[in-house]
Structure formats: C-alpha cells, structure tokens
C-alpha positions as a printed NumPy array, in Angstrom:
array([[ 26.222, -24.688,   6.447],
       [ 26.552, -20.906,   5.011],
       [ 26.458, -21.979,   1.818],
       [ 23.235, -23.684,   2.014],
       [ 21.609, -20.925,   4.265],
       [ 22.731, -18.311,   1.463],
       [ 20.595, -20.819,  -1.51 ],
       [ 17.68 , -21.056,   0.878],
       [ 18.051, -17.052,   1.245],
       [ 18.37 , -16.717,  -2.661],
       [ 15.746, -19.355,  -3.414],
       [ 13.167, -17.42 ,  -0.658],
       [ 13.797, -14.091,  -2.544],
       [ 13.535, -15.534,  -5.743],
       [ 10.084, -16.974,  -4.839],
       [  8.822, -14.105,  -3.243],
       [  9.704, -11.961,  -6.859],
       [  8.193, -13.992,  -9.008],
       [  4.755, -14.891,  -7.244],
       [  2.12 , -12.957,  -8.661],
       [  0.367, -10.234,  -6.846],
       [ -2.886, -10.621,  -8.639],
       [ -4.157,  -7.092,  -7.174],
       [ -7.329,  -5.643,  -7.108],
       [ -9.378,  -2.571,  -6.132],
       [ -9.09 ,  -2.909,  -2.034],
       [-11.919,  -0.754,  -1.3  ],
       [-15.476,  -2.956,  -1.385],
       [-17.509,  -1.782,  -4.434],
       [-15.204,   1.334,  -5.091],
       [-14.35 ,   2.238,  -9.221],
       [-12.47 ,   4.057, -11.157],
       [-14.867,   6.76 , -10.494],
       [-13.689,   7.037,  -6.633],
       [-10.073,   8.435,  -7.398],
       [ -8.546,  10.815,  -9.313],
       [ -6.081,   9.095, -11.919],
       [ -3.213,  11.505, -11.59 ],
       [ -3.402,  11.507,  -7.963],
       [ -0.296,   9.553,  -7.757],
       [  2.992,  11.504,  -7.776],
       [  1.05 ,  14.62 ,  -7.312],
       [  3.12 ,  17.802,  -6.208],
       [  2.574,  19.882,  -4.193],
       [  1.226,  17.632,  -1.292],
       [  1.756,  18.824,   2.083],
       [  4.342,  18.218,   4.795],
       [  5.157,  15.164,   2.693],
       [  5.858,  17.092,  -0.247],
       [  4.653,  14.584,  -3.268],
       [  1.728,  12.258,  -2.815],
       [  2.893,   8.866,  -2.814],
       [ -0.284,   7.194,  -3.208],
       [ -3.986,   7.026,  -4.271],
       [ -6.998,   8.493,  -2.395],
       [-10.1  ,   6.18 ,  -2.988],
       [-13.182,   7.878,  -1.576],
       [-15.884,   6.102,   0.012],
       [-18.534,   6.545,   2.716],
       [-16.878,   5.999,   6.368],
       [-17.106,   2.388,   7.48 ],
       [-16.981,   0.791,   3.54 ],
       [-14.834,  -2.422,   3.851],
       [-11.025,  -2.519,   3.215],
       [ -9.575,  -5.669,   1.675],
       [ -6.007,  -6.779,   1.399],
       [ -5.18 ,  -6.104,  -2.357],
       [ -2.9  ,  -9.289,  -2.548],
       [ -1.726, -12.079,  -0.606],
       [  0.746, -11.239,   2.397],
       [  2.23 , -11.571,   5.642],
       [  0.453,  -8.288,   7.895],
       [  3.78 ,  -6.739,   9.159],
       [  2.013,  -3.529,  11.006],
       [ -1.181,  -2.41 ,  12.447],
       [ -1.706,   0.616,  14.457],
       [ -1.473,   4.292,  14.17 ],
       [  0.825,   6.633,  12.988],
       [  0.865,  10.369,  13.075],
       [ -0.179,  11.115,   9.564],
       [ -1.733,   7.772,   8.139],
       [ -3.925,   7.437,  11.599],
       [ -4.924,   4.116,  11.803],
       [ -3.168,   2.083,   9.299],
       [ -2.263,  -1.615,   7.98 ],
       [  1.035,  -2.428,   6.468],
       [  1.259,  -6.223,   4.284],
       [  4.24 ,  -7.302,   2.976],
       [  2.893,  -9.16 ,  -0.374],
       [  4.529, -10.794,  -3.487],
       [  7.36 ,  -9.309,  -5.603],
       [  8.828,  -7.993,  -1.939],
       [  6.042,  -4.968,  -1.819],
       [  4.788,  -3.047,   1.076],
       [  1.173,  -2.261,   0.99 ],
       [  0.066,   0.202,   2.992],
       [ -3.176,   0.927,   4.055],
       [ -4.2  ,   4.4  ,   5.824],
       [ -6.582,   6.864,   7.402],
       [ -8.873,   3.486,   8.655],
       [-11.724,   4.211,  10.537],
       [-11.238,   0.173,  11.855],
       [ -8.614,  -2.25 ,  11.921],
       [ -9.721,  -5.539,  11.72 ],
       [ -6.224,  -7.819,  11.026],
       [ -3.41 ,  -7.777,  13.421],
       [  0.421,  -8.493,  12.833],
       [  1.875, -11.499,  11.538],
       [ -1.44 , -12.526,  10.163],
       [ -1.552, -13.942,   6.776],
       [ -4.467, -12.423,   4.584],
       [ -5.896, -13.501,   1.203],
       [ -6.131, -11.086,  -1.671],
       [-10.041, -10.503,  -0.553],
       [ -9.406, -10.611,   3.278],
       [-10.829,  -7.956,   5.381],
       [ -8.016,  -5.776,   7.086],
       [-10.267,  -2.745,   8.307],
       [-12.77 ,   0.152,   6.963],
       [-12.721,   3.529,   5.336],
       [-12.006,   6.189,   7.824],
       [-10.861,   9.958,   8.086],
       [ -8.257,   9.082,  10.64 ],
       [ -4.712,  10.995,  10.952],
       [ -3.936,  13.939,   8.59 ],
       [ -7.175,  13.122,   7.132],
       [ -9.395,  14.446,  10.134],
       [-12.243,  16.252,   8.706],
       [-11.748,  15.303,   5.56 ],
       [-13.582,  13.24 ,   3.232],
       [-13.567,   9.581,   4.144],
       [-11.25 ,   7.516,   1.892],
       [ -8.388,   5.122,   1.915],
       [ -4.729,   6.21 ,   1.171],
       [ -3.184,   2.979,  -0.962],
       [  0.363,   2.923,  -1.705],
       [  2.755,   0.309,  -2.914],
       [  6.146,   0.717,  -1.728],
       [  8.961,  -1.843,  -3.603],
       [ 11.695,  -3.315,  -1.403],
       [ 13.533,  -3.868,  -4.943],
       [ 14.749,  -0.268,  -6.247],
       [ 13.905,   0.579, -10.053],
       [ 16.416,   3.145, -11.024],
       [ 15.136,   3.988, -13.922],
       [ 12.035,   5.223, -12.655],
       [ 14.265,   8.254, -11.463],
       [ 13.522,  11.327, -13.314],
       [ 13.453,  14.968, -12.647],
       [ 10.195,  15.597, -10.823],
       [ 10.309,  16.426,  -7.273],
       [ 11.788,  14.053,  -4.826],
       [ 12.615,  12.004,  -8.205],
       [ 14.692,   9.427,  -6.278],
       [ 12.318,   7.782,  -4.039],
       [ 10.051,   7.239,  -7.379],
       [ 12.498,   4.034,  -8.066],
       [ 10.442,   2.712,  -4.688],
       [  6.998,   3.625,  -4.94 ],
       [  4.932,   2.391,  -7.345],
       [  1.447,   3.598,  -9.074],
       [ -1.272,   1.46 ,  -7.043],
       [ -3.888,   2.641,  -9.655],
       [ -1.765,   0.66 , -12.652],
       [ -2.348,  -2.504, -10.341],
       [ -6.513,  -2.81 , -10.711]])
C-alpha cells in the first residue's frame, strides 16, 4: 500500500511539473508599457527589502484574470498585500495577485487561464498609490543555480521573474 501511495504521489508530482502553464498578462488590456521591465528583484524596496514581483498599472476596477490554470488556495486580506488571491498552478508554482480592489473567486475553486479573479486596486501597502496589480510567481521547486550576490540572494531560487511569462 505504501509503495502504491508513493508511486501515486511521484506521478502527481511529475504530471504537475510537466504540465505547461500557458501564462499570459493578468491585467485585462495591459501591455508592456504598463509595468517597468526592471522592477523584478529591484532593491531597495521598503519592508520587503527586494521587490519580488512586478507591478502592473491600470485603472481601479480593471479585470484581473488568472494567468494560468490552477486551484485557488487563498483569498482574503494580508497586511502588505491588501486584498489578495493565491493560485497553485502548473509546475508547482504559486501565483500571487495583490492590492486587489475586489476578489471574484474563492478558495478551492478551479480557475482557467482567463478566469476573472478580481479587479485592480490599491489595497494594503499600496493604499494612496496609483492602482496596480502586484504579481509574483513563487516556485515550490527550488532552483539553486539562481542564487547570486544580490540582496536576499538565496530567495532568488524560489521567485521567478513574472515578466518572462508573458
């Protein structure tokens, strides 16, 4: 029985890792001119020290879509992120959508790569700033070759540059 369970878990792991993500721009109508290409891993960046995602600017209320297929793990409010949605997608990657004005999904919901999950806002530590979506991608599979001499260098093995996805 333990052997079958182990094989099932290994198969699940491999299938999840090999599934293509088909990621796309999460903010409806946004283009490359709506974010700064050098904002990922920008230092210095407030309490978080380094900016581990990208900020995509748009009008408040603009639709935010899931970038990829997956399962919603969390919806709610976090101190710095404000209203957030967290999705587990293919390749065992966590997609983090923050500063939302509204949340239009719920935990344990399956989402497609164009499912509306919320709207652009300025909640959390973005309060009083231009409305935008903070989008980060965190890999559950460490990539030690990404460690370098920059600030928080060991954390680079877990965070992916989201701009490279779309």
